[in-house]
Structure formats: structure tokens, C-alpha cells
TORKOL-4160 file (C-alpha; in steps of 0.2 Angstrom, whole numbers, padded with zeros to 4 digits, m for minus):
306
<pt num="1" X="m0403" Y="1192" Z="0390"/>
<pt num="2" X="m0408" Y="1208" Z="0389"/>
<pt num="3" X="m0404" Y="1224" Z="0392"/>
<pt num="4" X="m0410" Y="1243" Z="0398"/>
<pt num="5" X="m0394" Y="1253" Z="0401"/>
<pt num="6" X="m0397" Y="1269" Z="0407"/>
<pt num="7" X="m0382" Y="1278" Z="0407"/>
<pt num="8" X="m0379" Y="1299" Z="0419"/>
<pt num="9" X="m0372" Y="1307" Z="0406"/>
<pt num="10" X="m0367" Y="1320" Z="0417"/>
<pt num="11" X="m0361" Y="1306" Z="0432"/>
<pt num="12" X="m0344" Y="1301" Z="0436"/>
<pt num="13" X="m0331" Y="1299" Z="0419"/>
<pt num="14" X="m0346" Y="1296" Z="0409"/>
<pt num="15" X="m0346" Y="1318" Z="0410"/>
<pt num="16" X="m0329" Y="1317" Z="0401"/>
<pt num="17" X="m0333" Y="1297" Z="0391"/>
<pt num="18" X="m0342" Y="1302" Z="0369"/>
<pt num="19" X="m0357" Y="1293" Z="0375"/>
<pt num="20" X="m0360" Y="1289" Z="0359"/>
<pt num="21" X="m0346" Y="1280" Z="0352"/>
<pt num="22" X="m0348" Y="1269" Z="0370"/>
<pt num="23" X="m0366" Y="1267" Z="0366"/>
<pt num="24" X="m0360" Y="1259" Z="0350"/>
<pt num="25" X="m0345" Y="1251" Z="0358"/>
<pt num="26" X="m0362" Y="1243" Z="0370"/>
<pt num="27" X="m0370" Y="1238" Z="0356"/>
<pt num="28" X="m0358" Y="1227" Z="0347"/>
<pt num="29" X="m0353" Y="1220" Z="0365"/>
<pt num="30" X="m0367" Y="1215" Z="0370"/>
<pt num="31" X="m0375" Y="1209" Z="0354"/>
<pt num="32" X="m0363" Y="1200" Z="0349"/>
<pt num="33" X="m0362" Y="1187" Z="0364"/>
<pt num="34" X="m0384" Y="1188" Z="0361"/>
<pt num="35" X="m0391" Y="1199" Z="0372"/>
<pt num="36" X="m0403" Y="1212" Z="0366"/>
<pt num="37" X="m0399" Y="1230" Z="0372"/>
<pt num="38" X="m0411" Y="1245" Z="0376"/>
<pt num="39" X="m0399" Y="1264" Z="0380"/>
<pt num="40" X="m0406" Y="1279" Z="0389"/>
<pt num="41" X="m0390" Y="1293" Z="0388"/>
<pt num="42" X="m0401" Y="1306" Z="0402"/>
<pt num="43" X="m0396" Y="1320" Z="0412"/>
<pt num="44" X="m0392" Y="1318" Z="0431"/>
<pt num="45" X="m0410" Y="1326" Z="0434"/>
<pt num="46" X="m0420" Y="1313" Z="0424"/>
<pt num="47" X="m0411" Y="1298" Z="0431"/>
<pt num="48" X="m0420" Y="1290" Z="0445"/>
<pt num="49" X="m0438" Y="1293" Z="0428"/>
<pt num="50" X="m0423" Y="1281" Z="0417"/>
<pt num="51" X="m0421" Y="1268" Z="0432"/>
<pt num="52" X="m0441" Y="1268" Z="0433"/>
<pt num="53" X="m0444" Y="1267" Z="0419"/>
<pt num="54" X="m0433" Y="1251" Z="0414"/>
<pt num="55" X="m0436" Y="1241" Z="0433"/>
<pt num="56" X="m0455" Y="1240" Z="0429"/>
<pt num="57" X="m0450" Y="1233" Z="0410"/>
<pt num="58" X="m0461" Y="1217" Z="0410"/>
<pt num="59" X="m0444" Y="1211" Z="0397"/>
<pt num="60" X="m0429" Y="1217" Z="0404"/>
<pt num="61" X="m0419" Y="1206" Z="0413"/>
<pt num="62" X="m0404" Y="1216" Z="0418"/>
<pt num="63" X="m0403" Y="1233" Z="0422"/>
<pt num="64" X="m0384" Y="1244" Z="0416"/>
<pt num="65" X="m0383" Y="1260" Z="0428"/>
<pt num="66" X="m0367" Y="1269" Z="0425"/>
<pt num="67" X="m0364" Y="1283" Z="0433"/>
<pt num="68" X="m0356" Y="1289" Z="0451"/>
<pt num="69" X="m0362" Y="1284" Z="0467"/>
<pt num="70" X="m0378" Y="1290" Z="0466"/>
<pt num="71" X="m0385" Y="1283" Z="0449"/>
<pt num="72" X="m0380" Y="1266" Z="0457"/>
<pt num="73" X="m0388" Y="1268" Z="0477"/>
<pt num="74" X="m0404" Y="1273" Z="0467"/>
<pt num="75" X="m0404" Y="1259" Z="0452"/>
<pt num="76" X="m0400" Y="1245" Z="0466"/>
<pt num="77" X="m0418" Y="1253" Z="0476"/>
<pt num="78" X="m0428" Y="1249" Z="0461"/>
<pt num="79" X="m0422" Y="1232" Z="0462"/>
<pt num="80" X="m0419" Y="1226" Z="0482"/>
<pt num="81" X="m0433" Y="1210" Z="0482"/>
<pt num="82" X="m0434" Y="1209" Z="0464"/>
<pt num="83" X="m0429" Y="1196" Z="0448"/>
<pt num="84" X="m0419" Y="1208" Z="0438"/>
<pt num="85" X="m0401" Y="1212" Z="0439"/>
<pt num="86" X="m0391" Y="1226" Z="0441"/>
<pt num="87" X="m0375" Y="1229" Z="0431"/>
<pt num="88" X="m0363" Y="1242" Z="0436"/>
<pt num="89" X="m0352" Y="1253" Z="0422"/>
<pt num="90" X="m0339" Y="1259" Z="0436"/>
<pt num="91" X="m0338" Y="1277" Z="0431"/>
<pt num="92" X="m0338" Y="1284" Z="0447"/>
<pt num="93" X="m0321" Y="1289" Z="0459"/>
<pt num="94" X="m0319" Y="1274" Z="0469"/>
<pt num="95" X="m0334" Y="1260" Z="0462"/>
<pt num="96" X="m0332" Y="1254" Z="0478"/>
<pt num="97" X="m0347" Y="1242" Z="0477"/>
<pt num="98" X="m0341" Y="1236" Z="0459"/>
<pt num="99" X="m0325" Y="1231" Z="0465"/>
<pt num="100" X="m0331" Y="1220" Z="0476"/>
<pt num="101" X="m0342" Y="1212" Z="0464"/>
<pt num="102" X="m0323" Y="1208" Z="0456"/>
<pt num="103" X="m0330" Y="1219" Z="0441"/>
<pt num="104" X="m0317" Y="1226" Z="0433"/>
<pt num="105" X="m0311" Y="1244" Z="0433"/>
<pt num="106" X="m0313" Y="1249" Z="0415"/>
<pt num="107" X="m0329" Y="1255" Z="0408"/>
<pt num="108" X="m0324" Y="1242" Z="0391"/>
<pt num="109" X="m0316" Y="1227" Z="0403"/>
<pt num="110" X="m0334" Y="1229" Z="0413"/>
<pt num="111" X="m0345" Y="1228" Z="0398"/>
<pt num="112" X="m0334" Y="1212" Z="0390"/>
<pt num="113" X="m0337" Y="1204" Z="0408"/>
<pt num="114" X="m0353" Y="1207" Z="0408"/>
<pt num="115" X="m0356" Y="1199" Z="0388"/>
<pt num="116" X="m0355" Y="1181" Z="0395"/>
<pt num="117" X="m0356" Y="1186" Z="0414"/>
<pt num="118" X="m0367" Y="1175" Z="0427"/>
<pt num="119" X="m0381" Y="1184" Z="0442"/>
<pt num="120" X="m0379" Y="1181" Z="0459"/>
<pt num="121" X="m0387" Y="1185" Z="0474"/>
<pt num="122" X="m0378" Y="1197" Z="0486"/>
<pt num="123" X="m0384" Y="1209" Z="0501"/>
<pt num="124" X="m0391" Y="1226" Z="0505"/>
<pt num="125" X="m0396" Y="1239" Z="0518"/>
<pt num="126" X="m0407" Y="1249" Z="0525"/>
<pt num="127" X="m0411" Y="1263" Z="0535"/>
<pt num="128" X="m0426" Y="1269" Z="0541"/>
<pt num="129" X="m0430" Y="1258" Z="0527"/>
<pt num="130" X="m0419" Y="1266" Z="0517"/>
<pt num="131" X="m0411" Y="1254" Z="0500"/>
<pt num="132" X="m0393" Y="1256" Z="0500"/>
<pt num="133" X="m0377" Y="1244" Z="0497"/>
<pt num="134" X="m0359" Y="1251" Z="0503"/>
<pt num="135" X="m0362" Y="1263" Z="0517"/>
<pt num="136" X="m0371" Y="1274" Z="0529"/>
<pt num="137" X="m0360" Y="1287" Z="0537"/>
<pt num="138" X="m0360" Y="1300" Z="0551"/>
<pt num="139" X="m0346" Y="1312" Z="0559"/>
<pt num="140" X="m0329" Y="1313" Z="0549"/>
<pt num="141" X="m0334" Y="1307" Z="0534"/>
<pt num="142" X="m0352" Y="1317" Z="0535"/>
<pt num="143" X="m0345" Y="1332" Z="0535"/>
<pt num="144" X="m0330" Y="1329" Z="0523"/>
<pt num="145" X="m0344" Y="1326" Z="0509"/>
<pt num="146" X="m0354" Y="1342" Z="0515"/>
<pt num="147" X="m0335" Y="1353" Z="0514"/>
<pt num="148" X="m0330" Y="1346" Z="0495"/>
<pt num="149" X="m0348" Y="1350" Z="0490"/>
<pt num="150" X="m0342" Y="1366" Z="0492"/>
<pt num="151" X="m0329" Y="1363" Z="0482"/>
<pt num="152" X="m0328" Y="1364" Z="0459"/>
<pt num="153" X="m0321" Y="1352" Z="0453"/>
<pt num="154" X="m0323" Y="1342" Z="0434"/>
<pt num="155" X="m0313" Y="1328" Z="0435"/>
<pt num="156" X="m0309" Y="1314" Z="0447"/>
<pt num="157" X="m0293" Y="1321" Z="0450"/>
<pt num="158" X="m0300" Y="1334" Z="0453"/>
<pt num="159" X="m0314" Y="1327" Z="0464"/>
<pt num="160" X="m0302" Y="1317" Z="0476"/>
<pt num="161" X="m0291" Y="1335" Z="0475"/>
<pt num="162" X="m0305" Y="1342" Z="0485"/>
<pt num="163" X="m0307" Y="1326" Z="0494"/>
<pt num="164" X="m0294" Y="1327" Z="0503"/>
<pt num="165" X="m0292" Y="1346" Z="0505"/>
<pt num="166" X="m0311" Y="1343" Z="0513"/>
<pt num="167" X="m0301" Y="1330" Z="0524"/>
<pt num="168" X="m0288" Y="1338" Z="0529"/>
<pt num="169" X="m0301" Y="1352" Z="0535"/>
<pt num="170" X="m0310" Y="1340" Z="0546"/>
<pt num="171" X="m0295" Y="1334" Z="0553"/>
<pt num="172" X="m0291" Y="1353" Z="0559"/>
<pt num="173" X="m0308" Y="1355" Z="0567"/>
<pt num="174" X="m0316" Y="1338" Z="0571"/>
<pt num="175" X="m0336" Y="1334" Z="0574"/>
<pt num="176" X="m0339" Y="1325" Z="0589"/>
<pt num="177" X="m0359" Y="1320" Z="0594"/>
<pt num="178" X="m0366" Y="1312" Z="0610"/>
<pt num="179" X="m0370" Y="1291" Z="0604"/>
<pt num="180" X="m0378" Y="1280" Z="0610"/>
<pt num="181" X="m0377" Y="1264" Z="0600"/>
<pt num="182" X="m0387" Y="1243" Z="0598"/>
<pt num="183" X="m0380" Y="1231" Z="0594"/>
<pt num="184" X="m0389" Y="1215" Z="0597"/>
<pt num="185" X="m0393" Y="1217" Z="0615"/>
<pt num="186" X="m0382" Y="1227" Z="0618"/>
<pt num="187" X="m0379" Y="1247" Z="0619"/>
<pt num="188" X="m0365" Y="1257" Z="0620"/>
<pt num="189" X="m0364" Y="1278" Z="0625"/>
<pt num="190" X="m0350" Y="1289" Z="0616"/>
<pt num="191" X="m0344" Y="1304" Z="0611"/>
<pt num="192" X="m0338" Y="1302" Z="0594"/>
<pt num="193" X="m0330" Y="1308" Z="0579"/>
<pt num="194" X="m0339" Y="1294" Z="0565"/>
<pt num="195" X="m0346" Y="1281" Z="0565"/>
<pt num="196" X="m0350" Y="1271" Z="0550"/>
<pt num="197" X="m0360" Y="1255" Z="0544"/>
<pt num="198" X="m0358" Y="1245" Z="0531"/>
<pt num="199" X="m0367" Y="1231" Z="0517"/>
<pt num="200" X="m0355" Y="1218" Z="0523"/>
<pt num="201" X="m0338" Y="1219" Z="0535"/>
<pt num="202" X="m0322" Y="1228" Z="0527"/>
<pt num="203" X="m0311" Y="1219" Z="0519"/>
<pt num="204" X="m0291" Y="1223" Z="0526"/>
<pt num="205" X="m0277" Y="1225" Z="0516"/>
<pt num="206" X="m0287" Y="1238" Z="0501"/>
<pt num="207" X="m0298" Y="1250" Z="0499"/>
<pt num="208" X="m0312" Y="1251" Z="0511"/>
<pt num="209" X="m0325" Y="1238" Z="0502"/>
<pt num="210" X="m0331" Y="1222" Z="0505"/>
<pt num="211" X="m0323" Y="1204" Z="0502"/>
<pt num="212" X="m0338" Y="1193" Z="0507"/>
<pt num="213" X="m0355" Y="1203" Z="0497"/>
<pt num="214" X="m0366" Y="1191" Z="0503"/>
<pt num="215" X="m0358" Y="1188" Z="0521"/>
<pt num="216" X="m0373" Y="1192" Z="0528"/>
<pt num="217" X="m0369" Y="1205" Z="0541"/>
<pt num="218" X="m0367" Y="1223" Z="0546"/>
<pt num="219" X="m0350" Y="1229" Z="0550"/>
<pt num="220" X="m0351" Y="1244" Z="0561"/>
<pt num="221" X="m0334" Y="1254" Z="0563"/>
<pt num="222" X="m0335" Y="1265" Z="0575"/>
<pt num="223" X="m0321" Y="1283" Z="0578"/>
<pt num="224" X="m0316" Y="1293" Z="0597"/>
<pt num="225" X="m0299" Y="1296" Z="0588"/>
<pt num="226" X="m0298" Y="1318" Z="0593"/>
<pt num="227" X="m0283" Y="1324" Z="0589"/>
<pt num="228" X="m0274" Y="1327" Z="0574"/>
<pt num="229" X="m0261" Y="1315" Z="0576"/>
<pt num="230" X="m0273" Y="1299" Z="0581"/>
<pt num="231" X="m0284" Y="1308" Z="0563"/>
<pt num="232" X="m0270" Y="1306" Z="0553"/>
<pt num="233" X="m0267" Y="1291" Z="0555"/>
<pt num="234" X="m0283" Y="1284" Z="0555"/>
<pt num="235" X="m0289" Y="1292" Z="0537"/>
<pt num="236" X="m0269" Y="1285" Z="0533"/>
<pt num="237" X="m0274" Y="1266" Z="0541"/>
<pt num="238" X="m0291" Y="1267" Z="0530"/>
<pt num="239" X="m0285" Y="1269" Z="0513"/>
<pt num="240" X="m0271" Y="1255" Z="0516"/>
<pt num="241" X="m0288" Y="1246" Z="0524"/>
<pt num="242" X="m0278" Y="1242" Z="0540"/>
<pt num="243" X="m0293" Y="1245" Z="0550"/>
<pt num="244" X="m0287" Y="1230" Z="0563"/>
<pt num="245" X="m0274" Y="1243" Z="0564"/>
<pt num="246" X="m0279" Y="1258" Z="0574"/>
<pt num="247" X="m0280" Y="1258" Z="0592"/>
<pt num="248" X="m0296" Y="1270" Z="0591"/>
<pt num="249" X="m0306" Y="1257" Z="0582"/>
<pt num="250" X="m0320" Y="1247" Z="0587"/>
<pt num="251" X="m0326" Y="1235" Z="0574"/>
<pt num="252" X="m0341" Y="1225" Z="0575"/>
<pt num="253" X="m0354" Y="1215" Z="0566"/>
<pt num="254" X="m0371" Y="1212" Z="0568"/>
<pt num="255" X="m0388" Y="1211" Z="0556"/>
<pt num="256" X="m0396" Y="1226" Z="0565"/>
<pt num="257" X="m0391" Y="1242" Z="0576"/>
<pt num="258" X="m0398" Y="1255" Z="0579"/>
<pt num="259" X="m0392" Y="1273" Z="0582"/>
<pt num="260" X="m0397" Y="1287" Z="0592"/>
<pt num="261" X="m0390" Y="1307" Z="0592"/>
<pt num="262" X="m0389" Y="1316" Z="0608"/>
<pt num="263" X="m0378" Y="1328" Z="0604"/>
<pt num="264" X="m0391" Y="1349" Z="0607"/>
<pt num="265" X="m0402" Y="1355" Z="0594"/>
<pt num="266" X="m0388" Y="1356" Z="0580"/>
<pt num="267" X="m0396" Y="1347" Z="0563"/>
<pt num="268" X="m0382" Y="1334" Z="0559"/>
<pt num="269" X="m0381" Y="1325" Z="0541"/>
<pt num="270" X="m0375" Y="1309" Z="0538"/>
<pt num="271" X="m0370" Y="1301" Z="0522"/>
<pt num="272" X="m0375" Y="1288" Z="0515"/>
<pt num="273" X="m0367" Y="1276" Z="0497"/>
<pt num="274" X="m0357" Y="1293" Z="0495"/>
<pt num="275" X="m0377" Y="1305" Z="0496"/>
<pt num="276" X="m0378" Y="1318" Z="0510"/>
<pt num="277" X="m0396" Y="1315" Z="0517"/>
<pt num="278" X="m0404" Y="1322" Z="0533"/>
<pt num="279" X="m0401" Y="1313" Z="0548"/>
<pt num="280" X="m0415" Y="1305" Z="0560"/>
<pt num="281" X="m0414" Y="1308" Z="0579"/>
<pt num="282" X="m0415" Y="1289" Z="0579"/>
<pt num="283" X="m0410" Y="1277" Z="0565"/>
<pt num="284" X="m0413" Y="1258" Z="0563"/>
<pt num="285" X="m0401" Y="1251" Z="0552"/>
<pt num="286" X="m0403" Y="1232" Z="0545"/>
<pt num="287" X="m0393" Y="1219" Z="0535"/>
<pt num="288" X="m0403" Y="1211" Z="0519"/>
<pt num="289" X="m0399" Y="1196" Z="0515"/>
<pt num="290" X="m0397" Y="1191" Z="0498"/>
<pt num="291" X="m0409" Y="1204" Z="0492"/>
<pt num="292" X="m0401" Y="1213" Z="0476"/>
<pt num="293" X="m0398" Y="1201" Z="0461"/>
<pt num="294" X="m0380" Y="1207" Z="0453"/>
<pt num="295" X="m0371" Y="1201" Z="0436"/>
<pt num="296" X="m0355" Y="1199" Z="0436"/>
<pt num="297" X="m0338" Y="1191" Z="0429"/>
<pt num="298" X="m0344" Y="1168" Z="0425"/>
<pt num="299" X="m0327" Y="1167" Z="0436"/>
<pt num="300" X="m0333" Y="1179" Z="0451"/>
<pt num="301" X="m0350" Y="1168" Z="0451"/>
<pt num="302" X="m0337" Y="1150" Z="0449"/>
<pt num="303" X="m0327" Y="1156" Z="0463"/>
<pt num="304" X="m0342" Y="1162" Z="0475"/>
<pt num="305" X="m0349" Y="1144" Z="0469"/>
<pt num="306" X="m0336" Y="1136" Z="0474"/>
């Protein structure tokens, strides 16, 4: 296969990686398996242009994207509905979409798995037409991301510390929003502290990622927890993947949901694949079954086919 790699030198763990040396290892690993490879190492501001170029090249079979959540989401958006496949280098903080695909969590192990990997189709989702691969969320998560953006950190560990600090601040002053959520023919109106709509249901007992990335449904997680003890338990349950153990979380699934915001004239934000975006007064979120081709380890492809 012909690979076109786009590495965001400002994204995730690539910021502290010797990318010249790593690029040499990429070539050695993939070319030894009979593949060809071109590599673009670019600044964050140039990632989208480089992804556009890689996705539009007719001879390219696989776009190999390396960076944080924003880089991976941008790459997936350009490949949605196309024959070209996405290969994900797990260079983010949590790499949740990559985990759901069974991709090894070290850069070198991921490369080795791509050498004899296979292409499978998995789902994507859209929010008012904008694609995402992991989650669209409002309320607590959006506030935490907004607070974290105002903090300085220069490493993965620093980002984790900043996230913990932002979470504690949010617990002590949680947001509350009046919303209507349409799920199928049903409609519910509530005052919530958070809603997450996910590309397939999260698995239980581990970090929040989908066990089946081709399940064909949205996971819809609604929390109305407001008291500090309730919120601490909520975040603790999320970290352990114990969604169904929390009495303040409602879990639904559907192929489509409509979210309407009723809270005053305030300007709220949403988080889509880790990036803050403007929250519209009405957002339609839909699953897009089999919309993205991805390169995964051969063992994972065999297990999905079984």
C-alpha cells in the first residue's frame, strides 16, 4: 500500500519526539513490509492543508495521521465516505478512538501493527453535518476543556494535571443548562449538568471508548448530578468506566438525536473530539454507519470478522 503520513509536530507526544529519527523508523518499518511512504512533518497551523493534500492524492491508499485529538478528527473528516483508509498514530493524551480500534498505544508498536494491518469500515457521527469520531459533549466537559485551555502545560503529564485541576474547579461550580433532547419519537426536557453523545456506546470497565466502533448507534449519556459528592462520584465512575453504576446518569442509544438549548441568552460551548466549538441552539446528531475506513492490526480485523 502507499502511505501518506502527516505528522503534527505541535500535537500530543510528537512535540517531544525526535521526528527525524522517528521518520526514519517509519520508513524502515513500512518499506520492509513492501509499502511505500511519504512523510510531511508540519506545524499545527498547516495540518489541515497537508491532510487535504494527502486525502486528495489519487495514488494514496492510507493517510497516516499523527497528533492530538484535533489532528485525528480532522483527518477522519476528510476521509469520511472515501475509499482511502485512516491509520492513527496514538500521539494524543488518551487516544480513545485508537484504543477502540485496538491500535497499540506506543508509536513504534502501532507502526509495526500497520505493516501487516488490514482495512475495516467503522462508524462516524455528525453534529449539524460536522463529522466527529469520538464524542460531542456539553456542560461539564465543555467547561473543563475551556478552563484547561487557560492553563500552561508542556507535556502529557502536565495536561493530565491541568485536566484534574479544571475538573475540581468545575465540580465546585458546575454548569446547569435547560435542554430538550429528542431520541427517536420520544422527547425529554431537563436541567442537566452534562450530556455526551458518543460514536457508539462506551464499553464498561475501562476508559471511555467504544468496544464496538461499528455498532451503528449513538451513545447518549445524560447527567443531572449537581451536588459536589454526586459530581465527584460521577467523574470517578467515568474514569473507571462504571457508567451503569451511577444513579445520576441516564444512558440511551439511537441513530439520531436532536439537542435543543433553552438556557437564556448565554453563549455556551460544546466539545467535539476534544476541541471547543460553538454550541448552536439546536444540534442534530446522527450516526454514519461504516463511513470511515481504518487500518487496524490484522488480529483486530480477524476478530471483527469472526
